[in-house]
Every structure is written in C-alpha cells, then in structure tokens.
C-alpha positions as CSV (number, residue, x, y, z in Angstrom):
1,M,-4.6,19.1,-21.3
2,Y,-1.8,16.8,-19.9
3,E,1.5,17.9,-18.5
4,P,4.4,16.4,-20.5
5,I,6.6,13.8,-19.0
6,R,9.8,15.3,-17.6
7,S,11.6,12.2,-16.5
8,K,12.8,9.0,-18.2
9,S,10.3,6.1,-18.1
10,V,11.0,3.3,-15.6
11,H,9.9,0.9,-18.4
12,S,12.4,2.1,-20.9
13,T,13.8,-0.5,-23.2
14,M,17.0,1.5,-23.5
15,A,18.0,0.5,-19.9
16,G,21.4,-1.2,-19.7
17,P,21.9,-4.6,-18.1
18,D,23.0,-3.0,-14.8
19,D,20.3,-0.3,-14.6
20,F,18.0,-2.3,-12.4
21,P,18.5,-5.3,-10.0
22,H,18.0,-8.8,-11.3
23,R,17.3,-12.0,-9.4
24,S,18.2,-15.5,-10.6
25,R,15.5,-18.1,-11.1
26,E,16.7,-19.8,-7.9
27,E,16.3,-16.6,-5.9
28,E,12.8,-16.0,-7.3
29,L,11.8,-19.6,-6.5
30,D,13.3,-19.2,-3.0
31,I,11.1,-16.1,-2.5
32,Q,8.0,-17.8,-3.9
33,L,8.6,-21.0,-1.8
34,A,9.2,-18.9,1.4
35,G,6.0,-17.0,0.7
36,H,3.9,-20.2,0.3
37,L,5.4,-21.7,3.5
38,A,4.8,-18.4,5.4
39,A,1.2,-18.5,4.4
40,L,1.0,-22.2,5.5
41,L,2.6,-21.2,8.8
42,A,0.0,-18.5,9.3
43,V,-2.9,-21.0,8.7
44,T,-1.1,-23.6,10.9
45,D,-1.0,-21.0,13.7
46,E,-4.7,-20.3,13.3
47,L,-5.4,-24.1,13.4
48,R,-3.3,-24.3,16.6
49,V,-5.9,-21.9,18.1
50,A,-8.9,-23.7,16.7
51,A,-7.7,-27.3,17.4
52,P,-4.5,-27.5,19.4
53,S,-2.3,-30.5,18.9
54,A,1.3,-31.5,19.2
55,D,1.5,-32.3,15.5
56,L,0.5,-28.7,14.6
57,D,3.1,-27.4,17.1
58,T,5.8,-29.5,15.5
59,A,4.7,-28.5,12.0
60,A,4.8,-24.8,12.9
61,E,8.4,-25.2,14.2
62,R,9.5,-27.1,11.1
63,L,7.9,-24.5,8.9
64,T,9.6,-21.7,10.8
65,Q,12.9,-23.4,10.3
66,E,12.4,-23.8,6.5
67,I,11.3,-20.2,6.1
68,T,14.2,-19.0,8.1
69,R,16.6,-21.1,5.9
70,L,15.0,-19.8,2.7
71,R,15.1,-16.2,3.9
72,G,18.8,-16.3,4.8
73,G,18.2,-16.3,8.5
74,R,15.3,-14.0,8.9
75,T,12.6,-15.6,11.0
76,P,9.0,-15.2,9.9
77,A,6.4,-13.1,11.8
78,R,4.2,-15.3,14.0
79,A,0.6,-14.9,15.1
80,T,0.1,-15.8,18.8
81,T,-3.7,-15.8,18.6
82,S,-6.4,-15.7,16.0
83,T,-7.2,-12.3,14.7
84,R,-10.7,-13.1,13.8
85,G,-13.6,-12.1,15.9
86,R,-15.4,-15.4,15.6
87,E,-14.3,-19.0,16.3
88,P,-12.2,-20.2,13.4
89,D,-13.5,-23.0,11.3
90,A,-11.0,-25.9,11.6
91,T,-12.3,-27.7,8.5
92,A,-12.0,-24.6,6.3
93,L,-8.5,-24.0,7.7
94,H,-7.4,-27.6,7.0
95,R,-8.6,-27.1,3.4
96,K,-6.8,-23.9,3.0
97,A,-3.6,-25.4,4.6
98,H,-3.8,-28.4,2.2
99,A,-4.0,-26.1,-0.8
100,L,-1.1,-23.9,0.5
101,A,1.0,-27.0,1.1
102,G,0.3,-28.2,-2.4
103,R,1.5,-24.9,-3.9
104,A,4.6,-25.1,-1.7
105,L,5.2,-28.7,-2.9
106,V,5.1,-27.6,-6.6
107,V,7.6,-24.9,-6.1
108,A,9.8,-27.0,-3.9
109,A,9.8,-29.7,-6.6
110,S,10.6,-27.1,-9.3
111,R,13.4,-25.8,-7.2
112,A,14.7,-29.4,-6.3
113,D,14.4,-28.6,-2.6
114,T,14.0,-32.0,-1.1
115,A,13.6,-30.8,2.5
116,A,10.8,-28.4,1.7
117,A,9.1,-30.8,-0.6
118,I,9.1,-33.5,2.1
119,L,7.7,-31.0,4.6
120,A,5.0,-29.8,2.2
121,A,4.0,-33.4,1.3
122,E,3.8,-34.3,5.0
123,R,1.6,-31.3,5.7
124,M,-0.7,-32.2,2.8
125,D,-1.1,-35.7,4.2
126,A,-1.7,-34.4,7.7
127,H,-4.4,-32.0,6.5
128,T,-6.0,-34.7,4.3
129,A,-6.2,-37.0,7.3
130,A,-7.7,-34.2,9.5
131,L,-10.3,-33.5,6.8
132,K,-11.2,-37.3,6.7
133,Q,-11.8,-37.1,10.5
134,R,-14.2,-34.1,10.0
135,P,-16.3,-35.2,7.0
136,L,-19.0,-32.5,6.8
137,A,-18.3,-30.4,9.9
138,S,-18.3,-27.2,8.0
139,S,-21.2,-27.8,5.5
140,A,-23.6,-26.1,7.9
141,H,-21.8,-22.8,7.5
C-alpha cells in the first residue's frame, strides 16, 4: 500500500555532531530578538501612517539600527504605506506594539542586551502613554 522509504531520515538519531548546522543560544536569541524588533518596526511604520509623529519616526530609525546590528549589517524591509484597505486603528496598533515591545524586552533581558532592552522599554512606555491619551477610541469597533 505504501512505498518503502528509500533515503535516510532527516530525523535520524544516528547523525553525527557535524551532520547538521547548530546555532549557539546567543545566536538563537539574536534571531528571536531581531524578529520581535522587526515586527515592532512594522507596526511602528503602520502607526506612522495612522498617526504621524516625530517620536514614531525616531523610534523607527532606532529600531532599524538595532535590527541591522542584530542581523550583522542586513537592514530590515520597510513598509512605506499601510497595506490595509481601510484606515488603520491607531489604538489597536498601539496595543499590538506594546505587546511586541514587551516580548522584545523579555528576550533582550535574557540575552543581556542593554541597548535593545532600553529601546524596548522606552517603546512600551511610549505606547502606554499613547493608549492613556486614547482611552476608549477603539471600543466602537
């Protein structure tokens, strides 16, 4: 009924130590932190469309610098405009950005990356302040 397997399994426990690439814990944390910061950058770019401000412009530049550092000089892809067909909800974007900054902060702290941790904490504070200025703006959605 089934055709027999003709090649070695990729999950073989017989694999030697050099049979597949390994990354160190630090490399894995760098990748994870860069991913969280890149997601935060994408939301920040969306917020810049929804509610432009100099603070968001500065934050986007600082996030880009951190991501570039973590990725060994590779700059992140940037969105120039919102890809959604409708007007973005700034309150929902601030909530999402706050959550992403929190995730980045946890990884940065685990990695002992002071610069990224400070940036993530500052972004959390900024998004908290923005949410306090818009108490129930999105509850009608």
